[in-house]
N, C-alpha and C positions, 0 to 999 in steps of 0.2 A: 261507337260501333255503327258501321254502315249496314244497310239492309236489315234493320232491326224490326221491321214491321211484321215479319212472318218467317216461316221456314227455319233454317239454321240460325239466322240472326236472332230470332225469338228464343230458340233453344239455348243459344250461347248466353243471352241476357239472363235468362232464368237460372242457368247454371252458375253464373257469376254472382247473381243475387243471393244465392244460398250461402255464399261466402261473405256477404255483406257489402258488395261493391256498390258504388254510385256510378250510374251509367248514363251517358248521353246517347239516347236512342235516335239514331239518324236514319232517315229514309226519304226518298223522293215523295212518297205518299205518307204525309204526316198522320192522316186519320188512322192508318193501319197500326200506328205505334201505340195507340191508346190501350188496346188490349194487352200489348206487350208490357206497357207500364203497369197495368193492373196486376199482371202476373209477377212482375219483378218485385213490386211492393208486397205482394202476398208471400213471396219467397224470402222476404227479409232484407231486400236490397232497397236502393233508392234510385230514382232516375228523373230524367228530363227529356222532353221531346224536341228534336231539332229537325227542321226540313233541310234536306241536303240532296242536291243532284251531284252525284260523284263524278260526273263527266265535266263539271264546270269548276275550274280551279279557283275562280273568284268565290264560289259558294264555300269551298274549303277554307279559304282565307277568312271569310266572314265567320264561319263556325269556330275557327281557332280563336279569333278575337272575342267571341261571345263566351267561350269556355274559359279563356284566360282571365276574363273579368271576374269570374266567380271561383275558379279553382287555382290553387297555388301551384300545382304540378299535374302532369299527365302520367299515369302509371302504365296504361295499356291502350294501344291503338289496334282496333280490330277492323281489318279490311275484308268485309264479308259480302258486300253487294255483288250480285251477279245475275246474268241472264243466260238462257239456253238457246242453242241454235244448231241446226244440222243441215249439211248440204255439201255437195261435191264442188271442188274448185272448178271454176268456169260456169257453174250452174247456180251456185248460191249468190244472190245479188250483192253487188258491191255495197249498196246502202246497208244491207243486213250485216255484211262484214264489219263495216265501220261501227255500227251499233253494238255488236257483240264485243269488239275489241275495245271500244271506248268505255263500256261499263266494266268488263271483266279484267282489263289490263290497265288502262289509263286511270280508272277509278282508284285502283291501288297505288299507282305511281303518284297521282296527285295527292293522295292522302299521306303517303310517306314524305313526299317533297315538302308538304305544308307543315307537317307536325314534327319532323325529325329533330329540328333544333330545340323545340320545346321538350321533347323526350330526353335529349341529351342533358338538359338542365336539371333533371330530376335527381336530387341528392341521394335518393334511396335506390336508384336504378329503375329502369322501365323496360317495356317489352312491346314488340310488334307481333301481332297474329294475323297472318295472311291466309286466306282460303283459296287454295288452288284446286286441283282435281287430279285423279289418276289419268285423266285425259292428257295431261301434260307429259305423262310418261309413256302411255300406250300409243298415242298418235294414230288412233284408228281412222280409217278412211271414212269419208262422208261426214266428218265432224271438223273440218279444217279450221274454221274461224274459232270455234270453241277451243280446239286443241292449242292453237297459237296463242290465244288470250291467256289460257291457264298456264301454258309453258312460260309465258312472259312473267307471270306472277311467281312461278317457281324460281326462275333465274333472278328476278328482282330480290327475292328473299335470300337466296344464296349470296348475292352481292352485298346486301345489307348486313348479313351475318358477319362478313369480314370487316366491313367498314365501321360497324358500330361496336365491335368488341372493346376497343379502347375507351369507349364512352359509357360502358356499363349498360348498354341497351341490348337486350336479347331479341332474338327473332325465331319465330316458329311458323312453318308453312305446313298446312294440312292438305293432303292429297287423297280424299276419300273416293271410294267407288260409288255406284248408285246407292241412294237411299231415298226413302219416301219423303217428298216435299212438293211444293207447288211451283217448282222451277219451270215446268213445261207450260204452265198456264199462259204465260205471255211470251213464250219462246217463239223463235222464227225457224221454220222448217222448209226445206225445198219442196216437200209434198206432204200430203196427209199421211201417207204410208210411214214416213219416217217418224212423224209425231206418234202414230199408233204403236210402232215398235218400241220407241223410247219409253212410252207410257207403260207398256207391258213389262219392260225390264225393271222399271221403278216399282211396279206393284210386287214384283218378286224379290225385291231387295231385302237383304237380311239385316241391314243396319237401319236405325232410325236417326232422326236429327238429334235426339237426346244422346244417342251413343257417340255421334261425331262430336257434339259439344263437350261431352265429358272427357273424351280422349284429348281434345284440343286444350282444354283448361289444365288437365294433368300435365300435358307437355309444356305448357307455359310455366307452370309451377316448377318443373324440373329443368327448365331452360333447354329443352330439347328442340333441335332444329326441324327434323322431319317427322311427320305423322302420316303413316300409311296404314289404313285399317284393313284387317283381315289377313289370315295366313296366306291365302291364295294371292292376294294383292302384293304381299311382301315377296312371295316367290317370283311373281312377274317382275317386280322392281329389280330384284337381284339378277334375273335373266337379262333384263335390259342393260344393266350395268356391266355384266360380264360378257355377254354375247349379243350385242345390240343388233347386228345384222340378222342373225338367226331369229331373234325375237321379232323383228319387224317383218321378216319373211313369214313367220307364223301368223301374225296379224293379217298380212296381205292374203295368205291362203284362206283364212277364215272369211275374208271379204269376198274373194273370188267364188267360194262355195255359195255364199249368199246370193251373189249375182246370178248364179245358175239356177237358183230355185224359182219356181213359178211366182208371179207377183202376188197371188193370193196367199202365198205362204211366207211373204216377207222378203222376196228377192228383188232383183232389178233395182239396184241403187239404194237399198235399205241399209241401215246401220248393221255392223257385224253382230252375230249372235254372241251374246255375253256369256253363254254357256261354253262356247268354243274358244273364245279369245278374251283378253282382259276387259273388264268393265271400264267405261270411259267417261261417264258424265255424272255430275253431282250438283247439289245446291251450292251456290256461292254468292 
């Protein structure tokens, strides 16, 4: 499991631990995984800590070799590691684009590429759990890099679903709306106003990391492909599927209203008001 040191990764690890799983807790920050490991063992599971930079395919290959030396098979690959970022196209720096895309999309690509053959060899069947975001569906303005990275994870999951069915490997992709986590702590934003607005939406979130983790694990158990949390989010998802242009015009209208507001009220290039249009960022 990637991004296991905090946030949704920790919640997922603890949720799986309650079912007795043995988990490789992988994170670029090894030290952050010790508390996760303590909680996993307390919940009845087992674990090991592995340092992993998800943007380095050689790191992935080393991890696979280390795990194969001790484990007969791999039952579940969880691509959870992710970072936050917000900015308009043309203003959000290219270096930040590359950072967001490398972690949020290529981290998952590298994980699937490296582990998929091992997953196929599992005689009992196996599963991939990818963490995307409702951002992949809503495509809200001023979140371009984040939207693109998460949309890539959604498309990757749909592709894998078709490719891996003959091999008894299931796929689940989770597209949650805002929930409270530490995603914004190291996120990159075009300006402080965007960070402030995103933080305010996160504080008002109705879901917790535990809620998302529970929904994700239940979906894996049921071999369900899509997880979209919340009735409003499901409504938006169906709107996007049935009337995509109308849906995106609604998103655009909300953004334009935001631009007309005074800066002190969150206008002029700030993210769209989540009360008016679909929520679009989450921990991943």
